[in-house]
Every structure is written in structure tokens, then in C-alpha cells.
N, CA, C and O atoms as CSV, one atom per row, in Angstrom:
chain,resi,resn,atom,element,x,y,z
A,1,MET,N,N,0.847,-1.197,0.000
A,1,MET,CA,C,0.000,0.000,0.000
A,1,MET,C,C,0.885,1.250,0.000
A,1,MET,O,O,2.094,1.159,0.208
A,2,LEU,N,N,0.289,2.392,-0.230
A,2,LEU,CA,C,1.024,3.654,-0.330
A,2,LEU,C,C,1.618,4.077,1.005
A,2,LEU,O,O,1.035,3.863,2.068
A,3,SER,N,N,2.800,4.687,0.917
A,3,SER,CA,C,3.447,5.252,2.098
A,3,SER,C,C,2.730,6.548,2.466
A,3,SER,O,O,2.491,7.396,1.607
A,4,THR,N,N,2.398,6.693,3.718
A,4,THR,CA,C,1.711,7.917,4.136
A,4,THR,C,C,2.703,9.028,4.448
A,4,THR,O,O,2.317,10.194,4.534
A,5,ARG,N,N,3.978,8.683,4.619
A,5,ARG,CA,C,4.975,9.701,4.960
A,5,ARG,C,C,5.124,10.724,3.833
A,5,ARG,O,O,5.052,11.928,4.079
A,6,THR,N,N,5.327,10.261,2.618
A,6,THR,CA,C,5.467,11.177,1.484
A,6,THR,C,C,4.164,11.925,1.243
A,6,THR,O,O,4.166,13.125,0.969
A,7,ARG,N,N,3.069,11.217,1.346
A,7,ARG,CA,C,1.769,11.854,1.136
A,7,ARG,C,C,1.534,12.944,2.175
A,7,ARG,O,O,1.063,14.029,1.835
A,8,ASP,N,N,1.856,12.669,3.436
A,8,ASP,CA,C,1.687,13.675,4.487
A,8,ASP,C,C,2.587,14.886,4.257
A,8,ASP,O,O,2.170,16.025,4.470
A,9,SER,N,N,3.818,14.637,3.824
A,9,SER,CA,C,4.734,15.746,3.530
A,9,SER,C,C,4.223,16.569,2.350
A,9,SER,O,O,4.291,17.798,2.365
A,10,LEU,N,N,3.717,15.890,1.339
A,10,LEU,CA,C,3.158,16.570,0.176
A,10,LEU,C,C,1.928,17.386,0.576
A,10,LEU,O,O,1.756,18.522,0.134
A,11,HIS,N,N,1.094,16.809,1.400
A,11,HIS,CA,C,-0.101,17.487,1.909
A,11,HIS,C,C,0.296,18.770,2.645
A,11,HIS,O,O,-0.293,19.828,2.423
A,12,ALA,N,N,1.297,18.667,3.520
A,12,ALA,CA,C,1.751,19.831,4.292
A,12,ALA,C,C,2.343,20.903,3.385
A,12,ALA,O,O,2.105,22.094,3.586
A,13,ALA,N,N,3.114,20.481,2.388
A,13,ALA,CA,C,3.714,21.450,1.462
A,13,ALA,C,C,2.640,22.203,0.682
A,13,ALA,O,O,2.742,23.415,0.493
A,14,ILE,N,N,1.622,21.495,0.236
A,14,ILE,CA,C,0.541,22.135,-0.516
A,14,ILE,C,C,-0.232,23.088,0.384
A,14,ILE,O,O,-0.552,24.207,-0.017
A,15,GLN,N,N,-0.529,22.646,1.595
A,15,GLN,CA,C,-1.275,23.499,2.520
A,15,GLN,C,C,-0.533,24.779,2.863
A,15,GLN,O,O,-1.145,25.832,3.038
A,16,SER,N,N,0.789,24.687,2.960
A,16,SER,CA,C,1.567,25.861,3.339
A,16,SER,C,C,1.967,26.717,2.144
A,16,SER,O,O,2.529,27.799,2.320
A,17,GLY,N,N,1.684,26.245,0.923
A,17,GLY,CA,C,2.024,27.007,-0.267
A,17,GLY,C,C,3.483,26.879,-0.670
A,17,GLY,O,O,4.000,27.720,-1.406
A,18,ALA,N,N,4.151,25.837,-0.196
A,18,ALA,CA,C,5.549,25.588,-0.565
A,18,ALA,C,C,5.552,24.814,-1.881
A,18,ALA,O,O,5.734,23.596,-1.898
A,19,TRP,N,N,5.352,25.529,-2.972
A,19,TRP,CA,C,5.096,24.888,-4.262
A,19,TRP,C,C,6.299,24.150,-4.823
A,19,TRP,O,O,6.129,23.095,-5.433
A,20,SER,N,N,7.506,24.665,-4.639
A,20,SER,CA,C,8.675,23.950,-5.151
A,20,SER,C,C,8.893,22.649,-4.385
A,20,SER,O,O,9.259,21.632,-4.973
A,21,THR,N,N,8.670,22.682,-3.085
A,21,THR,CA,C,8.765,21.462,-2.280
A,21,THR,C,C,7.694,20.477,-2.700
A,21,THR,O,O,7.960,19.282,-2.830
A,22,ALA,N,N,6.496,20.966,-2.910
A,22,ALA,CA,C,5.393,20.092,-3.335
A,22,ALA,C,C,5.707,19.438,-4.670
A,22,ALA,O,O,5.411,18.260,-4.872
A,23,GLN,N,N,6.304,20.193,-5.577
A,23,GLN,CA,C,6.645,19.632,-6.886
A,23,GLN,C,C,7.668,18.504,-6.743
A,23,GLN,O,O,7.546,17.469,-7.397
A,24,GLU,N,N,8.663,18.702,-5.898
A,24,GLU,CA,C,9.664,17.655,-5.664
A,24,GLU,C,C,9.021,16.424,-5.033
A,24,GLU,O,O,9.308,15.295,-5.431
A,25,LEU,N,N,8.157,16.644,-4.054
A,25,LEU,CA,C,7.502,15.529,-3.370
A,25,LEU,C,C,6.528,14.799,-4.291
A,25,LEU,O,O,6.311,13.597,-4.146
A,26,LEU,N,N,5.951,15.524,-5.227
A,26,LEU,CA,C,5.019,14.903,-6.156
A,26,LEU,C,C,5.709,13.828,-6.994
A,26,LEU,O,O,5.109,12.797,-7.296
A,27,ALA,N,N,6.952,14.063,-7.365
A,27,ALA,CA,C,7.707,13.058,-8.118
A,27,ALA,C,C,7.908,11.798,-7.275
A,27,ALA,O,O,7.765,10.683,-7.778
A,28,SER,N,N,8.237,11.972,-6.005
A,28,SER,CA,C,8.399,10.820,-5.106
A,28,SER,C,C,7.073,10.101,-4.903
A,28,SER,O,O,7.013,8.871,-4.880
A,29,PHE,N,N,6.016,10.884,-4.757
A,29,PHE,CA,C,4.686,10.309,-4.570
A,29,PHE,C,C,4.293,9.467,-5.779
A,29,PHE,O,O,3.740,8.377,-5.632
A,30,ARG,N,N,4.580,9.974,-6.966
A,30,ARG,CA,C,4.267,9.239,-8.191
A,30,ARG,C,C,4.995,7.901,-8.230
A,30,ARG,O,O,4.403,6.880,-8.579
A,31,LEU,N,N,6.274,7.903,-7.874
A,31,LEU,CA,C,7.032,6.656,-7.852
A,31,LEU,C,C,6.453,5.659,-6.848
A,31,LEU,O,O,6.389,4.460,-7.119
A,32,GLU,N,N,6.037,6.162,-5.699
A,32,GLU,CA,C,5.424,5.285,-4.691
A,32,GLU,C,C,4.103,4.708,-5.188
A,32,GLU,O,O,3.796,3.543,-4.936
A,33,VAL,N,N,3.332,5.516,-5.886
A,33,VAL,CA,C,2.063,5.030,-6.429
A,33,VAL,C,C,2.333,3.942,-7.467
A,33,VAL,O,O,1.670,2.905,-7.471
A,34,GLU,N,N,3.305,4.181,-8.344
A,34,GLU,CA,C,3.633,3.172,-9.352
A,34,GLU,C,C,4.098,1.862,-8.705
A,34,GLU,O,O,3.713,0.778,-9.143
A,35,THR,N,N,4.911,1.966,-7.682
A,35,THR,CA,C,5.400,0.781,-6.981
A,35,THR,C,C,4.248,0.033,-6.322
A,35,THR,O,O,4.163,-1.191,-6.413
A,36,SER,N,N,3.372,0.762,-5.668
A,36,SER,CA,C,2.212,0.142,-5.022
A,36,SER,C,C,1.301,-0.521,-6.044
A,36,SER,O,O,0.759,-1.600,-5.803
A,37,TRP,N,N,1.140,0.131,-7.181
A,37,TRP,CA,C,0.274,-0.402,-8.239
A,37,TRP,C,C,0.821,-1.733,-8.758
A,37,TRP,O,O,0.081,-2.700,-8.937
A,38,ARG,N,N,2.123,-1.757,-8.991
A,38,ARG,CA,C,2.743,-3.002,-9.474
A,38,ARG,C,C,2.685,-4.110,-8.428
A,38,ARG,O,O,2.564,-5.287,-8.767
A,39,ALA,N,N,2.773,-3.727,-7.146
A,39,ALA,CA,C,2.769,-4.713,-6.065
A,39,ALA,C,C,1.367,-5.235,-5.759
A,39,ALA,O,O,1.217,-6.301,-5.163
A,40,ALA,N,N,0.350,-4.492,-6.165
A,40,ALA,CA,C,-1.032,-4.911,-5.892
A,40,ALA,C,C,-1.335,-6.199,-6.645
A,40,ALA,O,O,-1.012,-6.344,-7.824
A,41,SER,N,N,-1.957,-7.119,-5.940
A,41,SER,CA,C,-2.203,-8.426,-6.563
A,41,SER,C,C,-3.659,-8.621,-6.975
A,41,SER,O,O,-3.976,-9.565,-7.699
A,42,THR,N,N,-4.540,-7.742,-6.524
A,42,THR,CA,C,-5.959,-7.903,-6.869
A,42,THR,C,C,-6.511,-6.601,-7.439
A,42,THR,O,O,-5.950,-5.523,-7.244
A,43,ASP,N,N,-7.616,-6.737,-8.140
A,43,ASP,CA,C,-8.301,-5.549,-8.666
A,43,ASP,C,C,-8.805,-4.664,-7.531
A,43,ASP,O,O,-8.841,-3.440,-7.655
A,44,GLN,N,N,-9.189,-5.286,-6.438
A,44,GLN,CA,C,-9.699,-4.531,-5.287
A,44,GLN,C,C,-8.586,-3.639,-4.704
A,44,GLN,O,O,-8.842,-2.488,-4.349
A,45,GLU,N,N,-7.368,-4.161,-4.607
A,45,GLU,CA,C,-6.250,-3.357,-4.108
A,45,GLU,C,C,-5.958,-2.196,-5.061
A,45,GLU,O,O,-5.713,-1.070,-4.628
A,46,ARG,N,N,-5.987,-2.483,-6.352
A,46,ARG,CA,C,-5.730,-1.419,-7.326
A,46,ARG,C,C,-6.841,-0.372,-7.306
A,46,ARG,O,O,-6.574,0.819,-7.464
A,47,ARG,N,N,-8.065,-0.803,-7.117
A,47,ARG,CA,C,-9.181,0.151,-7.023
A,47,ARG,C,C,-9.001,1.042,-5.800
A,47,ARG,O,O,-9.262,2.244,-5.864
A,48,ALA,N,N,-8.559,0.465,-4.692
A,48,ALA,CA,C,-8.328,1.247,-3.475
A,48,ALA,C,C,-7.212,2.271,-3.699
A,48,ALA,O,O,-7.325,3.421,-3.275
A,49,ILE,N,N,-6.143,1.849,-4.364
A,49,ILE,CA,C,-5.047,2.781,-4.673
A,49,ILE,C,C,-5.560,3.897,-5.574
A,49,ILE,O,O,-5.281,5.073,-5.339
A,50,SER,N,N,-6.303,3.527,-6.595
A,50,SER,CA,C,-6.845,4.518,-7.523
A,50,SER,C,C,-7.753,5.511,-6.817
A,50,SER,O,O,-7.635,6.718,-7.033
A,51,ASP,N,N,-8.646,5.030,-5.990
A,51,ASP,CA,C,-9.561,5.915,-5.259
A,51,ASP,C,C,-8.795,6.842,-4.324
A,51,ASP,O,O,-9.094,8.033,-4.227
A,52,ASN,N,N,-7.806,6.282,-3.639
A,52,ASN,CA,C,-7.004,7.051,-2.693
A,52,ASN,C,C,-6.240,8.164,-3.410
A,52,ASN,O,O,-6.274,9.318,-2.985
A,53,VAL,N,N,-5.563,7.820,-4.479
A,53,VAL,CA,C,-4.755,8.787,-5.217
A,53,VAL,C,C,-5.638,9.826,-5.908
A,53,VAL,O,O,-5.323,11.016,-5.897
A,54,THR,N,N,-6.729,9.382,-6.502
A,54,THR,CA,C,-7.636,10.317,-7.170
A,54,THR,C,C,-8.191,11.332,-6.181
A,54,THR,O,O,-8.218,12.528,-6.471
A,55,GLY,N,N,-8.632,10.870,-5.025
A,55,GLY,CA,C,-9.147,11.792,-4.011
A,55,GLY,C,C,-8.104,12.787,-3.549
A,55,GLY,O,O,-8.387,13.975,-3.396
A,56,PHE,N,N,-6.900,12.298,-3.329
A,56,PHE,CA,C,-5.822,13.185,-2.888
A,56,PHE,C,C,-5.487,14.216,-3.965
A,56,PHE,O,O,-5.334,15.398,-3.658
A,57,LEU,N,N,-5.374,13.790,-5.205
A,57,LEU,CA,C,-5.026,14.724,-6.273
A,57,LEU,C,C,-6.147,15.735,-6.545
A,57,LEU,O,O,-5.872,16.875,-6.918
A,58,GLU,N,N,-7.384,15.332,-6.364
A,58,GLU,CA,C,-8.491,16.288,-6.499
A,58,GLU,C,C,-8.390,17.364,-5.419
A,58,GLU,O,O,-8.596,18.548,-5.687
A,59,TRP,N,N,-8.068,16.938,-4.192
A,59,TRP,CA,C,-7.891,17.900,-3.099
A,59,TRP,C,C,-6.723,18.839,-3.426
A,59,TRP,O,O,-6.841,20.056,-3.279
A,60,ALA,N,N,-5.591,18.267,-3.872
A,60,ALA,CA,C,-4.405,19.065,-4.184
A,60,ALA,C,C,-4.712,20.086,-5.283
A,60,ALA,O,O,-4.271,21.233,-5.210
A,61,ARG,N,N,-5.453,19.673,-6.278
A,61,ARG,CA,C,-5.816,20.584,-7.374
A,61,ARG,C,C,-6.680,21.727,-6.858
A,61,ARG,O,O,-6.451,22.889,-7.193
A,62,ALA,N,N,-7.673,21.391,-6.042
A,62,ALA,CA,C,-8.557,22.421,-5.483
A,62,ALA,C,C,-7.767,23.404,-4.616
A,62,ALA,O,O,-7.998,24.611,-4.685
A,63,MET,N,N,-6.846,22.901,-3.810
A,63,MET,CA,C,-6.028,23.774,-2.958
A,63,MET,C,C,-5.130,24.681,-3.804
A,63,MET,O,O,-4.969,25.861,-3.494
A,64,THR,N,N,-4.562,24.142,-4.845
A,64,THR,CA,C,-3.682,24.915,-5.720
A,64,THR,C,C,-4.462,26.020,-6.419
A,64,THR,O,O,-4.015,27.166,-6.468
A,65,ILE,N,N,-5.613,25.681,-6.952
A,65,ILE,CA,C,-6.438,26.681,-7.641
A,65,ILE,C,C,-6.887,27.764,-6.668
A,65,ILE,O,O,-6.845,28.951,-6.995
A,66,THR,N,N,-7.314,27.364,-5.482
A,66,THR,CA,C,-7.764,28.330,-4.477
A,66,THR,C,C,-6.630,29.261,-4.083
A,66,THR,O,O,-6.832,30.469,-3.959
A,67,SER,N,N,-5.445,28.713,-3.887
A,67,SER,CA,C,-4.289,29.525,-3.516
A,67,SER,C,C,-3.956,30.535,-4.614
A,67,SER,O,O,-3.664,31.698,-4.335
A,68,ARG,N,N,-4.001,30.083,-5.843
A,68,ARG,CA,C,-3.708,30.992,-6.964
A,68,ARG,C,C,-4.774,32.078,-7.080
A,68,ARG,O,O,-4.454,33.226,-7.388
A,69,GLU,N,N,-6.025,31.731,-6.839
A,69,GLU,CA,C,-7.094,32.723,-6.891
A,69,GLU,C,C,-6.916,33.779,-5.804
A,69,GLU,O,O,-7.143,34.965,-6.042
A,70,HIS,N,N,-6.507,33.343,-4.606
A,70,HIS,CA,C,-6.270,34.297,-3.526
A,70,HIS,C,C,-5.106,35.228,-3.870
A,70,HIS,O,O,-5.173,36.433,-3.629
A,71,ALA,N,N,-4.054,34.666,-4.428
A,71,ALA,CA,C,-2.908,35.497,-4.822
A,71,ALA,C,C,-3.311,36.496,-5.901
A,71,ALA,O,O,-2.880,37.648,-5.865
A,72,GLN,N,N,-4.132,36.071,-6.859
A,72,GLN,CA,C,-4.587,36.970,-7.912
A,72,GLN,C,C,-5.459,38.081,-7.342
A,72,GLN,O,O,-5.348,39.233,-7.761
A,73,THR,N,N,-6.320,37.746,-6.393
A,73,THR,CA,C,-7.173,38.750,-5.756
A,73,THR,C,C,-6.332,39.785,-5.023
A,73,THR,O,O,-6.596,40.984,-5.123
A,74,ARG,N,N,-5.316,39.329,-4.283
A,74,ARG,CA,C,-4.432,40.270,-3.575
A,74,ARG,C,C,-3.694,41.173,-4.561
A,74,ARG,O,O,-3.562,42.374,-4.326
A,75,LEU,N,N,-3.217,40.599,-5.659
A,75,LEU,CA,C,-2.522,41.389,-6.670
A,75,LEU,C,C,-3.455,42.433,-7.276
A,75,LEU,O,O,-3.057,43.580,-7.482
A,76,ASN,N,N,-4.690,42.038,-7.559
A,76,ASN,CA,C,-5.661,42.990,-8.114
A,76,ASN,C,C,-5.930,44.132,-7.149
A,76,ASN,O,O,-6.030,45.286,-7.565
A,77,ARG,N,N,-6.046,43.822,-5.867
A,77,ARG,CA,C,-6.282,44.875,-4.869
A,77,ARG,C,C,-5.109,45.831,-4.799
A,77,ARG,O,O,-5.294,47.047,-4.738
A,78,LEU,N,N,-3.893,45.280,-4.806
A,78,LEU,CA,C,-2.712,46.140,-4.777
A,78,LEU,C,C,-2.646,47.019,-6.015
A,78,LEU,O,O,-2.295,48.196,-5.919
A,79,SER,N,N,-2.972,46.474,-7.159
A,79,SER,CA,C,-2.945,47.249,-8.400
A,79,SER,C,C,-3.959,48.391,-8.347
A,79,SER,O,O,-3.670,49.505,-8.783
A,80,ARG,N,N,-5.143,48.112,-7.812
A,80,ARG,CA,C,-6.159,49.168,-7.704
A,80,ARG,C,C,-5.717,50.243,-6.724
A,80,ARG,O,O,-5.890,51.432,-6.990
A,81,ARG,N,N,-5.147,49.838,-5.592
A,81,ARG,CA,C,-4.675,50.828,-4.619
A,81,ARG,C,C,-3.598,51.719,-5.239
A,81,ARG,O,O,-3.594,52.934,-5.043
A,82,HIS,N,N,-2.700,51.106,-5.976
A,82,HIS,CA,C,-1.620,51.855,-6.600
A,82,HIS,C,C,-2.178,52.824,-7.646
A,82,HIS,O,O,-1.661,53.931,-7.798
A,83,ALA,N,N,-3.207,52.428,-8.352
A,83,ALA,CA,C,-3.786,53.280,-9.391
A,83,ALA,C,C,-4.378,54.552,-8.800
A,83,ALA,O,O,-4.353,55.602,-9.442
A,84,TYR,N,N,-4.911,54.473,-7.586
A,84,TYR,CA,C,-5.552,55.633,-6.974
A,84,TYR,C,C,-4.631,56.379,-6.018
A,84,TYR,O,O,-5.013,57.423,-5.488
A,85,ALA,N,N,-3.452,55.876,-5.792
A,85,ALA,CA,C,-2.544,56.519,-4.845
A,85,ALA,C,C,-1.923,57.786,-5.416
A,85,ALA,O,O,-1.554,58.688,-4.663
A,86,GLY,N,N,-1.806,57.864,-6.720
A,86,GLY,CA,C,-1.219,59.049,-7.334
A,86,GLY,C,C,0.297,59.017,-7.232
A,86,GLY,O,O,0.863,58.198,-6.509
A,87,PRO,N,N,0.945,59.910,-7.958
A,87,PRO,CA,C,2.408,59.930,-7.939
A,87,PRO,C,C,2.925,60.473,-6.609
A,87,PRO,O,O,2.253,61.249,-5.930
A,88,ASN,N,N,4.118,60.050,-6.263
A,88,ASN,CA,C,4.750,60.581,-5.058
A,88,ASN,C,C,5.163,62.019,-5.315
A,88,ASN,O,O,5.718,62.324,-6.370
A,89,PRO,N,N,4.901,62.903,-4.366
A,89,PRO,CA,C,5.303,64.298,-4.574
A,89,PRO,C,C,6.829,64.393,-4.633
A,89,PRO,O,O,7.540,63.705,-3.900
A,90,SER,N,N,7.307,65.250,-5.514
A,90,SER,CA,C,8.753,65.399,-5.631
A,90,SER,C,C,9.281,66.207,-4.450
A,90,SER,O,O,8.575,67.049,-3.897
A,91,ASN,N,N,10.484,65.953,-4.085
A,91,ASN,CA,C,11.125,66.644,-2.976
A,91,ASN,C,C,11.951,67.785,-3.540
A,91,ASN,O,O,12.939,67.534,-4.231
A,92,PRO,N,N,11.581,69.031,-3.270
A,92,PRO,CA,C,12.343,70.163,-3.838
A,92,PRO,C,C,13.756,70.263,-3.268
A,92,PRO,O,O,14.604,70.951,-3.835
A,93,TYR,N,N,14.014,69.583,-2.154
A,93,TYR,CA,C,15.317,69.648,-1.524
A,93,TYR,C,C,16.208,68.465,-1.877
A,93,TYR,O,O,17.308,68.329,-1.341
A,94,ARG,N,N,15.743,67.627,-2.760
A,94,ARG,CA,C,16.503,66.442,-3.133
A,94,ARG,C,C,17.817,66.852,-3.805
A,94,ARG,O,O,17.839,67.687,-4.710
A,95,GLY,N,N,18.881,66.256,-3.348
A,95,GLY,CA,C,20.175,66.502,-3.934
A,95,GLY,C,C,20.923,67.674,-3.321
A,95,GLY,O,O,22.093,67.893,-3.634
A,96,LEU,N,N,20.262,68.428,-2.451
A,96,LEU,CA,C,20.943,69.581,-1.825
A,96,LEU,C,C,21.479,69.144,-0.472
A,96,LEU,O,O,20.808,68.430,0.273
A,97,ASP,N,N,22.667,69.569,-0.167
A,97,ASP,CA,C,23.240,69.294,1.154
A,97,ASP,C,C,22.722,70.344,2.117
A,97,ASP,O,O,22.697,71.535,1.808
A,98,ALA,N,N,22.312,69.887,3.278
A,98,ALA,CA,C,21.803,70.845,4.270
A,98,ALA,C,C,22.875,71.314,5.196
A,98,ALA,O,O,22.611,72.121,6.087
């Protein structure tokens, strides 16, 4: 069956937004899934692996999309604030030694 250690680490990386770590762990997770799939001796075991992995990847996808949407919303808010902030007033004393 699948190792929960890599899956738990991948879960934590996704939850915390550590995307580069999640990408690295995803490669390890894939190898573990392939190994488990080959080791499975019955259709029932393979169905359980498939259901487990599908559910996890659906969650990971939803978390990734939600995180990106939040980042886009924050960026849009910052852009709007900047648009209405106006230019910084120039300093008439800039460059003069006091």
C-alpha cells in the first residue's frame, strides 16, 4: 500500500504554499504510487489505490487553484490601490546638502 509519509509531507507542502517542495515531493509520490500499483495483486487493491490517489489529487488541485485565486485577488487589490494613490510628490530639496 502507499506510504503515508510522502503523502503527508506533500499534503503539508501544498497546505503551506511551498510549491517547489510540493513539486519535488510529487515526483516521489508518483514513484510510490507506481510501486504500489505493481505490487497490488488484486483488482480490489488497485481500485483502493486509484480511489485514494484520485481523491488526494483532487484535493491538491482544489487547494492549488484556491491559492492561486487568492494570490490573484491580492494582486488585483494592490494594483487598484496603486492606481488611486497618485504619484509621489517630488522633494524640492533632493540633492541639496543641508
